[in-house]
Backbone as ProteinMPNN parsed JSONL, in Angstrom:
{"seq_chain_A": "MTPRARILIVDDTADNRRIYGDILEAAGYSVRSAPSADKALAVALESPPDLVLSDVSMPGGDGLSLLSRLRDDPRTAHVPFVLMSGVHTEVEEQIEGLNSGADDYLSKPVPAPLLRAKIEAVLRRYAAPTDLDKTLKAHGLTLDVVARTVTIGGRRVALTRKEFDLLTSFLRQPGEALTIAYLLETVWGYDPEAYSDPHTVAAHVWTLRKKVGAKLGAHIVALPGLGYRFDP", "coords_chain_A": {"N_chain_A": [[94.262, 95.429, 107.142], [97.482, 95.465, 108.641], [97.518, 95.754, 112.127], [98.497, 98.788, 113.461], [100.921, 98.804, 112.049], [104.379, 99.454, 111.593], [105.827, 102.076, 109.94], [108.628, 103.263, 108.213], [109.591, 106.265, 106.968], [111.622, 107.623, 104.498], [113.143, 110.423, 103.392], [114.686, 113.239, 101.98], [113.428, 115.644, 101.933], [111.638, 117.686, 104.006], [108.917, 118.415, 103.862], [107.811, 116.36, 102.323], [108.181, 114.163, 104.016], [106.48, 114.919, 106.066], [103.958, 115.134, 104.76], [103.474, 112.534, 103.65], [103.725, 111.097, 105.96], [101.57, 112.069, 107.49], [99.442, 111.117, 105.938], [99.718, 108.329, 106.194], [99.626, 107.955, 108.963], [97.025, 108.783, 109.447], [95.778, 106.677, 108.288], [96.108, 104.751, 110.118], [98.621, 103.743, 110.682], [101.771, 103.421, 112.417], [104.235, 105.816, 112.398], [107.594, 106.575, 111.624], [110.325, 108.731, 110.758], [113.091, 109.625, 108.603], [115.752, 111.724, 107.479], [117.763, 110.953, 105.762], [119.686, 108.336, 104.133], [121.645, 107.196, 105.78], [120.798, 107.875, 108.4], [118.349, 106.621, 108.378], [119.116, 103.956, 108.189], [120.32, 103.563, 110.687], [118.096, 103.926, 112.37], [116.442, 101.832, 111.501], [117.956, 99.545, 112.092], [118.105, 99.7, 114.813], [115.447, 99.418, 115.631], [113.688, 97.418, 113.867], [111.481, 98.269, 111.251], [108.099, 97.626, 110.012], [107.813, 98.159, 107.401], [109.595, 99.929, 104.878], [109.492, 103.074, 103.399], [110.904, 104.741, 100.924], [112.57, 107.525, 99.432], [114.233, 107.735, 96.258], [116.347, 109.378, 95.177], [118.644, 110.952, 97.058], [120.838, 113.112, 98.866], [124.087, 112.014, 99.878], [123.752, 109.254, 99.871], [121.63, 107.061, 98.281], [118.23, 105.764, 97.787], [118.444, 103.172, 96.751], [120.93, 102.296, 97.65], [120.442, 102.261, 100.368], [118.491, 100.264, 100.462], [120.064, 98.063, 99.663], [121.873, 97.907, 101.817], [120.186, 97.359, 103.958], [119.23, 94.88, 103.163], [121.515, 93.39, 103.436], [121.835, 92.993, 106.115], [120.942, 90.724, 108.602], [118.961, 91.409, 110.432], [117.236, 93.103, 109.148], [116.799, 92.082, 106.687], [114.489, 91.037, 105.569], [112.584, 93.002, 105.571], [109.877, 94.662, 104.13], [110.15, 96.855, 101.292], [109.579, 99.913, 99.797], [110.028, 101.971, 97.045], [110.253, 105.458, 96.129], [110.07, 107.978, 93.623], [110.791, 110.816, 91.45], [108.322, 112.378, 89.276], [109.064, 112.04, 86.641], [110.277, 109.611, 86.311], [112.047, 107.06, 84.664], [111.051, 104.036, 82.975], [113.015, 102.084, 82.983], [114.468, 102.726, 85.271], [112.638, 102.132, 87.266], [112.394, 99.381, 86.901], [114.999, 98.615, 87.536], [115.034, 99.238, 90.269], [113.064, 97.467, 91.255], [114.174, 95.013, 90.534], [116.315, 95.091, 92.191], [115.343, 94.363, 94.565], [113.284, 95.799, 95.697], [109.872, 96.132, 96.756], [107.89, 97.569, 95.574], [107.406, 100.408, 93.381], [106.961, 103.763, 93.345], [105.745, 106.747, 91.78], [106.354, 110.104, 92.507], [104.366, 113.099, 92.758], [102.635, 111.068, 95.137], [99.349, 110.071, 95.085], [97.115, 110.155, 97.864], [95.128, 108.005, 98.196], [96.25, 106.022, 96.525], [98.771, 105.624, 97.688], [98.067, 104.596, 100.211], [96.777, 102.23, 99.389], [98.844, 100.84, 98.068], [100.757, 100.461, 100.122], [99.273, 98.917, 101.911], [98.826, 96.673, 100.311], [101.408, 95.621, 99.936], [102.141, 95.013, 102.596], [100.204, 93.129, 103.112], [101.024, 91.013, 101.534], [103.145, 90.109, 102.995], [102.096, 89.335, 105.353], [101.535, 87.079, 108.064], [100.382, 83.865, 107.26], [97.019, 82.683, 107.698], [95.048, 80.795, 107.057], [96.532, 79.054, 105.633], [99.105, 76.564, 105.224], [101.826, 76.884, 107.434], [104.237, 75.726, 107.436], [106.066, 74.194, 104.961], [106.861, 71.253, 103.178], [109.06, 69.202, 101.239], [110.663, 66.571, 99.702], [112.793, 66.345, 101.608], [113.268, 68.981, 102.137], [112.494, 71.778, 104.166], [110.367, 74.46, 104.586], [109.808, 77.328, 106.348], [107.243, 79.418, 106.589], [106.57, 81.629, 108.176], [108.885, 82.272, 109.737], [110.516, 82.567, 107.615], [112.548, 80.827, 106.67], [114.659, 78.301, 105.239], [115.466, 74.922, 105.185], [117.492, 72.093, 104.411], [117.711, 68.821, 104.997], [118.346, 69.527, 107.601], [120.232, 71.471, 107.216], [120.782, 74.898, 106.886], [119.6, 76.957, 104.294], [120.493, 79.715, 102.467], [118.465, 82.045, 101.057], [117.488, 84.599, 98.739], [114.981, 87.185, 99.087], [113.167, 87.109, 96.92], [113.753, 84.616, 95.809], [112.966, 83.003, 97.933], [110.194, 83.591, 98.052], [109.453, 82.702, 95.54], [110.024, 79.953, 95.698], [108.201, 79.32, 97.7], [105.782, 79.712, 96.339], [105.947, 77.625, 94.461], [105.94, 75.359, 96.17], [103.497, 75.592, 97.435], [101.744, 75.054, 95.437], [101.988, 72.417, 94.174], [102.592, 70.462, 91.269], [101.085, 72.084, 89.638], [100.81, 74.194, 86.776], [102.514, 77.135, 86.681], [102.249, 80.212, 85.384], [104.405, 82.552, 83.622], [103.418, 85.162, 83.739], [101.756, 84.995, 85.987], [103.633, 84.468, 88.036], [105.28, 86.75, 87.895], [103.471, 88.666, 88.705], [102.557, 87.813, 91.278], [104.853, 87.177, 92.794], [106.777, 89.142, 92.217], [105.27, 91.442, 92.086], [104.739, 92.842, 89.793], [102.974, 94.462, 87.1], [101.651, 92.439, 84.785], [100.875, 93.242, 82.233], [102.386, 95.425, 81.745], [104.983, 94.645, 82.146], [106.656, 91.838, 81.17], [108.851, 90.173, 80.941], [110.316, 87.1, 80.582], [112.852, 86.415, 81.389], [113.464, 87.469, 83.859], [112.174, 85.809, 85.72], [113.339, 83.377, 84.962], [116.06, 83.733, 85.582], [116.008, 83.833, 88.372], [114.948, 81.331, 88.962], [117.035, 79.75, 88.087], [119.125, 80.393, 89.927], [117.846, 79.583, 92.244], [117.522, 76.806, 91.864], [120.21, 76.097, 91.889], [120.938, 76.676, 94.52], [119.325, 74.987, 96.096], [120.147, 72.559, 95.285], [120.953, 69.941, 92.909], [119.319, 67.624, 92.899], [116.861, 68.289, 94.197], [116.33, 70.587, 92.767], [115.725, 69.605, 90.273], [113.078, 69.046, 90.359], [111.791, 71.354, 89.787], [110.319, 72.219, 87.063], [110.728, 73.409, 83.8], [108.381, 74.902, 81.637], [108.217, 75.343, 78.464], [107.508, 78.415, 76.904], [105.422, 78.898, 78.598], [105.71, 78.676, 81.571], [106.505, 77.498, 84.777], [106.618, 74.411, 86.674], [106.26, 72.702, 89.747], [107.197, 69.551, 90.421], [105.832, 67.181, 92.507]], "CA_chain_A": [[95.526, 96.12, 107.363], [98.195, 95.06, 109.836], [97.272, 96.742, 113.18], [99.603, 99.651, 113.863], [102.181, 98.46, 111.389], [105.343, 100.541, 111.735], [106.37, 102.502, 108.651], [109.753, 104.199, 108.255], [109.629, 107.101, 105.768], [112.959, 108.181, 104.288], [113.096, 111.444, 102.342], [115.475, 114.388, 102.409], [112.555, 116.815, 101.94], [110.807, 117.651, 105.21], [107.497, 118.463, 103.501], [107.4, 115.023, 101.889], [108.082, 113.318, 105.207], [105.281, 115.321, 106.804], [102.747, 114.823, 103.99], [103.242, 111.091, 103.588], [103.536, 110.652, 107.337], [100.188, 112.379, 107.878], [98.545, 110.203, 105.213], [99.808, 106.977, 106.74], [99.139, 107.975, 110.344], [95.566, 108.848, 109.367], [95.323, 105.345, 107.89], [96.263, 103.848, 111.254], [99.978, 103.23, 110.827], [102.725, 104.109, 113.276], [105.205, 106.343, 111.442], [108.844, 107.243, 111.976], [110.91, 109.268, 109.535], [114.521, 109.921, 108.608], [116.057, 112.6, 106.353], [118.866, 110.449, 104.945], [119.861, 106.886, 104.152], [122.441, 106.822, 106.952], [119.965, 107.948, 109.601], [117.324, 105.587, 108.247], [119.746, 102.673, 108.502], [120.484, 103.501, 112.138], [116.761, 103.748, 112.955], [115.935, 100.507, 111.144], [118.711, 98.51, 112.796], [117.76, 99.809, 116.234], [114.1, 98.867, 115.792], [113.253, 97.142, 112.495], [110.087, 98.616, 110.951], [107.35, 96.636, 109.246], [107.966, 98.53, 105.994], [110.346, 101.162, 104.608], [109.057, 103.852, 102.238], [112.089, 105.576, 100.748], [112.88, 108.249, 98.206], [115.395, 107.179, 95.568], [117.434, 110.356, 95.062], [118.924, 111.711, 98.274], [122.271, 113.364, 99.027], [124.766, 111.209, 100.885], [123.291, 107.864, 99.865], [120.285, 107.025, 97.713], [117.344, 104.718, 98.265], [118.927, 101.85, 96.348], [122.02, 101.907, 98.553], [119.803, 101.919, 101.641], [117.884, 98.953, 100.254], [121.13, 97.068, 99.658], [122.438, 97.786, 103.166], [119.193, 96.68, 104.791], [119.177, 93.482, 102.741], [122.742, 92.72, 103.861], [121.808, 92.77, 107.562], [119.886, 89.747, 108.897], [117.88, 92.009, 111.216], [116.328, 93.859, 108.279], [116.867, 91.496, 105.341], [113.167, 90.688, 105.041], [111.65, 94.117, 105.747], [109.375, 95.162, 102.842], [110.78, 98.128, 100.927], [108.908, 100.58, 98.68], [110.775, 103.13, 96.563], [109.536, 106.578, 95.517], [110.944, 108.849, 92.846], [110.115, 111.92, 90.788], [107.272, 112.06, 88.319], [109.642, 111.73, 85.333], [111.058, 108.389, 86.432], [112.029, 106.186, 83.501], [110.658, 102.656, 83.246], [114.229, 101.32, 83.286], [114.822, 102.985, 86.667], [111.711, 101.372, 88.097], [112.765, 97.971, 86.788], [116.229, 98.444, 88.312], [114.668, 99.223, 91.679], [112.351, 96.229, 91.567], [115.127, 93.908, 90.431], [117.246, 95.204, 93.317], [114.698, 93.806, 95.748], [112.171, 96.619, 96.184], [108.574, 95.481, 96.594], [107.084, 98.396, 94.679], [108.088, 101.639, 92.972], [105.928, 104.772, 93.156], [106.165, 108.039, 91.239], [105.848, 111.248, 93.27], [103.642, 112.971, 94.031], [101.797, 109.874, 95.229], [98.025, 110.379, 95.634], [96.878, 109.491, 99.146], [94.482, 106.688, 98.075], [97.18, 105.068, 95.929], [99.799, 105.318, 98.685], [97.476, 103.691, 101.203], [96.51, 100.934, 98.761], [100.113, 100.168, 97.79], [101.353, 100.039, 101.389], [98.47, 97.819, 102.441], [99.023, 95.498, 99.465], [102.725, 95.047, 100.235], [102.08, 94.408, 103.927], [99.35, 91.944, 103.037], [101.816, 89.918, 100.964], [104.083, 89.613, 103.997], [101.38, 88.968, 106.575], [101.577, 85.651, 108.403], [99.179, 83.202, 106.768], [96.109, 82.186, 108.728], [94.365, 79.588, 106.614], [97.455, 78.283, 104.818], [100.162, 75.909, 105.983], [102.946, 77.758, 107.757], [105.444, 74.948, 107.169], [105.935, 73.433, 103.724], [107.929, 70.264, 103.086], [109.147, 68.432, 99.998], [111.932, 65.918, 99.369], [113.829, 66.667, 102.583], [113.339, 70.433, 102.339], [111.473, 72.358, 105.034], [110.256, 75.912, 104.436], [109.003, 77.961, 107.393], [106.7, 80.62, 105.964], [106.574, 82.742, 109.126], [110.277, 82.627, 110.041], [111.166, 82.764, 106.319], [113.779, 80.045, 106.644], [114.637, 77.073, 104.452], [116.499, 73.962, 105.56], [117.516, 70.829, 103.678], [118.416, 67.868, 105.838], [118.837, 70.227, 108.783], [121.192, 72.514, 106.831], [120.13, 76.15, 106.507], [119.87, 77.421, 102.929], [120.285, 81.166, 102.388], [117.796, 82.476, 99.839], [117.043, 85.984, 98.685], [113.536, 87.286, 99.313], [112.431, 86.663, 95.744], [113.933, 83.168, 95.714], [112.116, 82.401, 98.966], [108.793, 83.722, 97.637], [109.28, 81.84, 94.373], [109.963, 78.579, 96.199], [106.925, 79.19, 98.413], [104.733, 79.544, 95.324], [106.058, 76.272, 93.917], [105.566, 74.352, 97.165], [102.07, 75.719, 97.748], [100.932, 74.612, 94.298], [102.719, 71.342, 93.493], [101.928, 69.843, 90.128], [100.335, 73.064, 88.855], [101.581, 75.047, 85.874], [102.489, 78.538, 87.097], [102.681, 80.975, 84.22], [105.328, 83.664, 83.845], [102.616, 86.321, 84.147], [101.315, 84.767, 87.369], [104.778, 84.608, 88.936], [105.696, 88.154, 87.912], [102.48, 89.445, 89.451], [102.429, 87.414, 92.68], [106.144, 87.171, 93.483], [107.472, 90.419, 92.026], [104.358, 92.573, 92.187], [104.687, 93.559, 88.524], [101.779, 94.405, 86.268], [102.069, 91.636, 83.629], [100.623, 93.944, 80.98], [103.433, 96.431, 81.567], [106.305, 94.005, 82.189], [106.429, 90.395, 81.04], [110.107, 89.555, 80.527], [110.484, 85.804, 81.257], [114.213, 86.24, 81.885], [113.477, 87.799, 85.285], [111.831, 84.58, 86.436], [114.315, 82.339, 84.623], [117.302, 83.973, 86.321], [115.798, 83.462, 89.772], [114.794, 79.876, 89.009], [118.379, 79.186, 87.93], [119.852, 80.505, 91.2], [117.132, 78.774, 93.23], [117.918, 75.412, 91.636], [121.605, 75.942, 92.301], [121.037, 76.73, 95.975], [118.675, 73.839, 96.738], [120.827, 71.345, 94.847], [120.485, 69.368, 91.647], [118.255, 66.634, 93.094], [115.608, 68.994, 94.45], [116.117, 71.535, 91.679], [115.163, 68.906, 89.117], [111.616, 69.014, 90.493], [111.282, 72.607, 89.221], [110.323, 71.882, 85.64], [110.4, 74.503, 82.888], [107.343, 74.641, 80.643], [108.547, 76.317, 77.414], [106.444, 79.286, 76.427], [104.341, 79.018, 79.58], [106.18, 79.016, 82.905], [107.194, 76.442, 85.522], [105.803, 73.532, 87.503], [107.018, 71.94, 90.736], [106.721, 68.173, 90.46], [105.94, 66.648, 93.871]], "C_chain_A": [[96.165, 95.618, 108.647], [98.015, 96.116, 110.923], [98.549, 97.483, 113.568], [100.937, 99.2, 113.288], [103.083, 99.68, 111.407], [105.999, 100.843, 110.394], [107.509, 103.489, 108.883], [109.798, 104.942, 106.926], [110.999, 107.754, 105.667], [112.905, 109.148, 103.112], [113.859, 112.662, 102.839], [114.662, 115.681, 102.432], [111.572, 116.719, 103.103], [109.318, 117.639, 104.881], [106.991, 117.093, 103.064], [107.247, 114.087, 103.083], [106.805, 113.635, 105.978], [104.009, 114.887, 106.074], [102.456, 113.326, 103.998], [103.061, 110.501, 104.985], [102.112, 110.89, 107.811], [99.2, 111.422, 107.217], [98.535, 108.827, 105.875], [99.36, 106.914, 108.198], [97.616, 108.019, 110.371], [94.975, 107.496, 108.98], [95.544, 104.311, 108.991], [97.642, 103.275, 111.458], [100.766, 104.048, 111.843], [103.9, 104.529, 112.398], [106.425, 106.933, 112.138], [109.448, 107.75, 110.671], [112.39, 109.547, 109.73], [114.838, 110.742, 107.367], [117.157, 112.092, 105.43], [118.955, 108.934, 105.067], [120.625, 106.44, 105.394], [121.601, 106.824, 108.225], [118.868, 106.888, 109.565], [117.883, 104.219, 108.607], [119.884, 102.505, 110.01], [119.145, 103.242, 112.829], [116.264, 102.327, 112.72], [116.652, 99.397, 111.898], [118.408, 98.523, 114.292], [116.404, 99.169, 116.519], [113.515, 98.624, 114.405], [111.776, 97.471, 112.276], [109.395, 97.474, 110.219], [107.428, 96.922, 107.754], [108.759, 99.824, 105.908], [109.809, 101.783, 103.325], [110.128, 104.9, 101.997], [112.141, 106.272, 99.398], [114.107, 107.603, 97.566], [116.565, 108.148, 95.615], [117.552, 111.187, 96.332], [120.422, 111.955, 98.364], [122.863, 112.458, 100.104], [124.315, 109.771, 100.953], [121.861, 107.78, 99.378], [119.478, 105.849, 98.253], [117.812, 103.321, 97.91], [120.063, 101.374, 97.251], [121.472, 101.539, 99.926], [119.171, 100.537, 101.556], [118.935, 97.855, 100.335], [121.683, 96.836, 101.066], [121.465, 97.09, 104.114], [119.122, 95.195, 104.447], [120.394, 92.699, 103.243], [122.763, 92.409, 105.354], [120.662, 91.821, 107.902], [118.72, 90.319, 109.696], [116.838, 92.684, 110.338], [116.228, 93.262, 106.875], [115.494, 91.26, 104.727], [112.132, 91.789, 105.259], [111.177, 94.593, 104.37], [109.882, 96.575, 102.569], [110.092, 98.687, 99.687], [109.693, 101.835, 98.317], [109.837, 104.19, 96.003], [110.536, 107.416, 94.731], [110.1, 109.895, 92.136], [109.174, 111.47, 89.693], [107.829, 111.643, 86.961], [110.524, 110.478, 85.369], [110.916, 107.519, 85.182], [111.652, 104.765, 83.914], [111.874, 101.826, 83.645], [114.656, 101.512, 84.742], [113.915, 102.2, 87.607], [112.062, 99.893, 88.078], [114.031, 97.693, 87.593], [115.918, 98.363, 89.802], [113.986, 97.935, 92.086], [113.285, 95.026, 91.511], [116.159, 93.932, 91.551], [116.628, 94.702, 94.613], [113.584, 94.646, 96.322], [110.852, 95.907, 95.896], [107.625, 96.279, 95.718], [107.859, 99.673, 94.399], [107.008, 102.654, 92.611], [106.526, 106.059, 92.603], [105.528, 109.159, 92.058], [105.358, 112.342, 92.323], [102.694, 111.777, 94.017], [100.439, 110.266, 95.813], [97.764, 109.558, 96.896], [96.196, 108.131, 98.997], [95.415, 105.625, 97.505], [98.254, 104.665, 96.934], [99.262, 104.33, 99.714], [97.275, 102.294, 100.621], [97.794, 100.152, 98.523], [100.749, 99.636, 99.073], [100.594, 98.845, 101.953], [98.696, 96.538, 101.639], [100.359, 94.823, 99.761], [102.712, 94.36, 101.597], [101.245, 93.134, 103.921], [100.123, 90.75, 102.484], [102.746, 89.303, 101.997], [103.404, 89.193, 105.293], [101.475, 87.471, 106.803], [100.295, 84.986, 107.933], [98.32, 82.685, 107.91], [95.475, 80.87, 108.316], [95.246, 78.726, 105.715], [98.507, 77.642, 105.716], [101.318, 76.869, 106.212], [104.284, 77.048, 107.582], [105.193, 74.08, 105.946], [107.125, 72.492, 103.598], [107.869, 69.532, 101.752], [110.556, 67.886, 99.837], [113.073, 66.325, 100.308], [114.004, 68.146, 102.846], [112.19, 70.875, 103.239], [111.516, 73.871, 104.902], [109.307, 76.435, 105.503], [108.535, 79.311, 106.865], [106.806, 81.829, 106.882], [107.996, 83.212, 109.425], [111.08, 82.931, 108.783], [112.545, 82.098, 106.292], [113.563, 78.79, 105.807], [115.777, 76.187, 104.925], [116.358, 72.714, 104.699], [118.355, 69.86, 104.493], [119.022, 68.513, 107.066], [119.824, 71.337, 108.484], [120.446, 73.741, 106.329], [120.559, 76.573, 105.102], [119.527, 78.904, 102.856], [119.689, 81.531, 101.034], [117.512, 83.969, 99.897], [115.533, 86.006, 98.891], [112.746, 86.758, 98.129], [112.574, 85.16, 95.55], [113.039, 82.453, 96.719], [110.648, 82.436, 98.536], [108.488, 82.833, 96.432], [109.148, 80.382, 94.801], [108.652, 78.33, 96.941], [105.777, 78.967, 97.431], [104.754, 78.134, 94.748], [105.54, 75.231, 94.907], [104.084, 74.416, 97.52], [101.188, 75.144, 96.636], [101.646, 73.514, 93.512], [101.898, 70.747, 92.359], [101.151, 70.803, 89.254], [101.277, 73.877, 87.971], [101.411, 76.498, 86.307], [103.065, 79.372, 85.956], [103.661, 82.077, 84.614], [104.561, 84.882, 84.349], [102.172, 86.194, 85.6], [102.462, 84.998, 88.347], [105.255, 86.051, 89.02], [104.743, 88.999, 88.755], [102.491, 89.107, 90.934], [103.741, 87.457, 93.455], [106.832, 88.53, 93.402], [106.569, 91.637, 92.188], [104.274, 93.396, 90.921], [103.285, 93.487, 87.927], [102.169, 93.654, 85.001], [101.842, 92.324, 82.29], [101.712, 94.974, 80.691], [104.824, 95.812, 81.518], [106.115, 92.496, 82.18], [107.683, 89.645, 80.611], [110.321, 88.237, 81.272], [111.872, 85.609, 81.837], [114.33, 86.581, 83.37], [113.2, 86.554, 86.111], [112.898, 83.516, 86.202], [115.606, 82.496, 85.422], [117.163, 83.551, 87.78], [115.593, 81.956, 89.93], [116.164, 79.212, 88.928], [119.148, 79.238, 89.252], [119.179, 79.67, 92.284], [117.503, 77.301, 93.088], [119.334, 75.159, 92.143], [121.723, 75.867, 93.819], [120.41, 75.511, 96.657], [119.295, 72.518, 96.305], [120.164, 70.707, 93.642], [119.301, 68.425, 91.83], [116.902, 67.31, 93.296], [115.286, 69.959, 93.308], [115.496, 70.904, 90.455], [113.644, 68.832, 89.171], [110.975, 70.315, 90.003], [111.415, 72.489, 87.709], [109.911, 73.091, 84.802], [109.355, 74.049, 81.881], [107.518, 75.681, 79.54], [107.333, 77.105, 76.926], [105.321, 79.503, 77.416], [104.844, 79.474, 80.941], [106.91, 77.855, 83.541], [106.183, 75.618, 86.316], [106.723, 72.832, 88.494], [106.418, 70.55, 90.818], [106.905, 67.596, 91.855], [106.621, 65.284, 93.893]], "O_chain_A": [[95.471, 95.373, 109.633], [98.329, 97.282, 110.681], [99.546, 96.873, 113.953], [101.957, 99.218, 113.975], [102.615, 100.808, 111.256], [106.642, 99.983, 109.792], [107.371, 104.437, 109.657], [110.017, 104.334, 105.878], [111.48, 108.363, 106.622], [112.652, 108.744, 101.977], [113.699, 113.071, 103.989], [115.152, 116.708, 102.901], [110.773, 115.785, 103.175], [108.541, 116.943, 105.534], [105.87, 116.707, 103.396], [106.294, 113.31, 103.152], [106.132, 112.734, 106.48], [103.092, 114.34, 106.687], [101.345, 112.898, 104.309], [102.333, 109.525, 105.166], [101.512, 110.028, 108.453], [98.244, 110.971, 107.847], [97.476, 108.237, 106.087], [98.773, 105.917, 108.619], [96.986, 107.376, 111.21], [93.823, 107.198, 109.298], [95.21, 103.138, 108.823], [97.831, 102.409, 112.313], [100.462, 105.214, 112.094], [104.498, 103.69, 111.725], [106.308, 107.686, 113.105], [109.117, 107.248, 109.597], [112.877, 109.686, 110.852], [114.264, 110.496, 106.306], [117.457, 112.73, 104.421], [118.382, 108.33, 105.974], [120.29, 105.42, 105.995], [121.677, 105.895, 109.03], [118.503, 106.327, 110.598], [117.21, 103.416, 109.253], [119.601, 101.436, 110.55], [119.065, 102.439, 113.758], [115.729, 101.692, 113.628], [116.027, 98.416, 112.3], [118.45, 97.485, 114.952], [116.232, 98.469, 117.517], [112.909, 99.525, 113.825], [110.917, 97.008, 113.027], [110.025, 96.481, 109.855], [107.147, 96.048, 106.933], [108.619, 100.707, 106.754], [109.685, 101.114, 102.299], [110.256, 105.846, 102.774], [111.806, 105.693, 98.364], [114.925, 106.995, 98.257], [117.658, 107.781, 96.047], [116.69, 112.009, 96.643], [121.206, 111.09, 97.974], [122.218, 112.172, 101.113], [124.475, 109.123, 101.988], [120.965, 108.363, 99.988], [119.962, 105.053, 99.057], [117.604, 102.382, 98.678], [120.148, 100.191, 97.578], [121.972, 100.62, 100.574], [119.304, 99.732, 102.477], [118.727, 96.836, 100.993], [121.933, 95.696, 101.457], [121.882, 96.316, 104.976], [118.972, 94.353, 105.333], [120.313, 91.488, 103.451], [123.613, 91.647, 105.814], [119.519, 92.086, 107.528], [117.613, 89.782, 109.648], [115.682, 92.823, 110.739], [115.64, 93.869, 105.98], [115.347, 91.28, 103.505], [110.932, 91.539, 105.146], [112.01, 94.899, 103.518], [110.026, 97.386, 103.484], [110.026, 98.023, 98.653], [109.986, 102.663, 99.179], [108.771, 103.877, 95.473], [111.696, 107.548, 95.119], [108.871, 109.876, 92.202], [109.224, 110.327, 89.239], [107.142, 110.961, 86.202], [111.418, 110.321, 84.537], [109.807, 107.274, 84.706], [111.897, 104.345, 85.045], [111.789, 100.973, 84.529], [115.147, 100.577, 85.376], [114.368, 101.668, 88.621], [112.033, 99.227, 89.113], [114.132, 96.661, 88.257], [116.469, 97.522, 90.513], [114.288, 97.37, 93.137], [113.195, 94.125, 92.345], [116.803, 92.921, 91.831], [117.303, 94.623, 95.639], [112.985, 94.267, 97.329], [110.732, 95.172, 94.915], [106.664, 95.731, 95.178], [108.836, 99.986, 95.079], [106.23, 102.435, 91.683], [107.662, 106.416, 92.913], [104.317, 109.166, 92.278], [105.877, 112.49, 91.217], [102.034, 111.507, 93.014], [100.386, 110.753, 96.943], [98.156, 108.394, 96.975], [96.644, 107.17, 99.623], [95.388, 104.472, 97.935], [98.61, 103.49, 97.022], [99.924, 103.347, 100.047], [97.567, 101.295, 101.278], [97.838, 98.943, 98.749], [101.222, 98.5, 99.111], [101.198, 97.878, 102.417], [98.753, 95.448, 102.207], [100.437, 93.596, 99.83], [103.218, 93.246, 101.736], [101.546, 92.179, 104.638], [99.908, 89.614, 102.908], [103.1, 88.128, 101.903], [104.068, 88.743, 106.226], [101.494, 86.688, 105.854], [99.211, 85.509, 108.191], [98.833, 82.296, 108.959], [95.374, 79.941, 109.118], [94.763, 77.774, 105.102], [98.766, 78.113, 106.824], [101.739, 77.58, 105.299], [105.337, 77.685, 107.579], [104.225, 73.321, 105.901], [108.261, 72.878, 103.875], [106.795, 69.276, 101.207], [111.528, 68.642, 99.834], [114.182, 66.615, 99.858], [114.809, 68.531, 103.694], [111.059, 70.409, 103.096], [112.564, 74.492, 105.083], [108.144, 76.036, 105.56], [109.332, 80.235, 106.711], [107.098, 82.933, 106.423], [108.281, 84.408, 109.374], [112.179, 83.479, 108.856], [113.553, 82.714, 105.944], [112.447, 78.286, 105.681], [116.915, 76.639, 105.051], [115.255, 72.328, 104.311], [119.559, 70.053, 104.66], [120.087, 68.102, 107.528], [120.221, 72.073, 109.388], [119.585, 73.641, 105.456], [121.744, 76.545, 104.772], [118.399, 79.301, 103.148], [120.324, 81.351, 99.995], [117.319, 84.534, 100.973], [114.885, 84.96, 98.87], [111.763, 86.039, 98.308], [111.611, 84.496, 95.165], [112.43, 81.43, 96.406], [109.942, 81.433, 98.643], [107.394, 82.279, 96.322], [108.268, 79.664, 94.326], [108.061, 77.256, 96.824], [104.905, 78.13, 97.667], [103.704, 77.518, 94.566], [104.79, 74.33, 94.532], [103.484, 73.399, 97.869], [100.032, 74.792, 96.868], [101.884, 73.665, 92.314], [100.687, 70.555, 92.471], [100.607, 70.395, 88.227], [102.395, 74.203, 88.368], [100.3, 77.029, 86.301], [104.239, 79.24, 85.613], [103.737, 82.48, 85.775], [105.002, 85.555, 85.28], [102.206, 87.167, 86.353], [102.28, 85.651, 89.375], [105.598, 86.527, 90.102], [105.166, 89.934, 89.435], [102.44, 90.008, 91.771], [103.74, 87.744, 94.652], [107.396, 89.012, 94.384], [107.057, 92.746, 92.404], [103.793, 94.529, 90.952], [102.517, 92.569, 88.215], [102.949, 94.178, 84.205], [102.535, 92.029, 81.317], [101.935, 95.349, 79.54], [105.74, 96.38, 80.922], [105.484, 91.94, 83.079], [107.588, 88.59, 79.982], [110.493, 88.254, 82.491], [112.069, 84.738, 82.685], [115.194, 86.045, 84.064], [113.901, 86.275, 87.084], [113.312, 82.831, 87.138], [116.178, 81.509, 85.886], [118.088, 82.979, 88.357], [116.02, 81.373, 90.926], [116.423, 78.228, 89.62], [119.754, 78.245, 89.656], [119.856, 79.11, 93.147], [117.769, 76.627, 94.084], [119.612, 74.126, 92.753], [122.514, 75.085, 94.345], [120.911, 75.052, 97.683], [119.006, 71.474, 96.888], [118.976, 70.904, 93.387], [118.38, 68.42, 91.014], [115.918, 66.951, 92.649], [114.126, 70.127, 92.93], [114.817, 71.578, 89.68], [112.993, 68.586, 88.155], [109.759, 70.377, 89.822], [112.504, 72.643, 87.156], [108.882, 73.716, 85.058], [109.437, 72.946, 81.341], [107.015, 76.798, 79.669], [106.291, 76.544, 76.586], [104.363, 80.216, 77.118], [104.455, 80.539, 81.42], [107.821, 77.283, 82.943], [105.066, 76.055, 86.59], [107.827, 72.417, 88.141], [105.271, 70.383, 91.232], [108.034, 67.528, 92.342], [106.791, 64.696, 94.962]]}, "name": "protein", "num_of_chains": 1, "seq": "MTPRARILIVDDTADNRRIYGDILEAAGYSVRSAPSADKALAVALESPPDLVLSDVSMPGGDGLSLLSRLRDDPRTAHVPFVLMSGVHTEVEEQIEGLNSGADDYLSKPVPAPLLRAKIEAVLRRYAAPTDLDKTLKAHGLTLDVVARTVTIGGRRVALTRKEFDLLTSFLRQPGEALTIAYLLETVWGYDPEAYSDPHTVAAHVWTLRKKVGAKLGAHIVALPGLGYRFDP"}
C-alpha cells in the first residue's frame, strides 16, 4: 500500500463520510472529506489527493460532473477516481461511469474488506514502477511513465488517461498479442467475464492512432477476433 496515501471522500451523507473515512484511516490512509462536488473540487485543486472516492448522486453536482471537472484541470487530470452508488445501480450506469474515466465503480454499502482491497488495487496501478522502465521509446515517441507525458519529436501529445495506459501496455510488450480481455482487465479494470465489449478498446485505439499520427499508429496492428499488437 502507498504509505499514507491521501484519500478524498465525497458524499453528501455525513454518516457515509464518517464510516468510510474510519475504514480507510484504520487501513493507514490519510483522509479528507467533502459534502458536495463543489467543495470537493476546491479541496482537490488546493491540494490534489492521491485518490478520490465519490458518491454518484449528490445535490448540486453529481460524481460524474466532479470527475469531468477534475479531468479538465491539469493539476488533477491524473488523480485516480472511484465512484460509489446505491445498491440498485444498473450495469449501464456502472459502464457509463467507467467509460467516463472512473477507475472503479462500487455499490453501497461497501464492505470494509472490499473497500480496502479496491482502493489498494487502484493505487497500485498508479504507483511508480520500481523494476520496470520508467521511460519507454519507440519510433521517435517518448513516454514518461512517472510524469505521464508523451512526446513525439519533442512535441507534447495530449492523451487521456486510458489512451496513455493503453499506449504504455503496447510499448511495454512490443510484438506480443494483447487480447481484448487482457486490455479490458489491465487498462480499464473491468472483469472480462462481466464485460467484454471489444468496441471499448477499438474506440480508444482509434483515437490513440489519430493522436500519435499515421506513421506511428500503423505500428498498432489489429488482430481480428483477438486483440492488438504493437509492432516494434
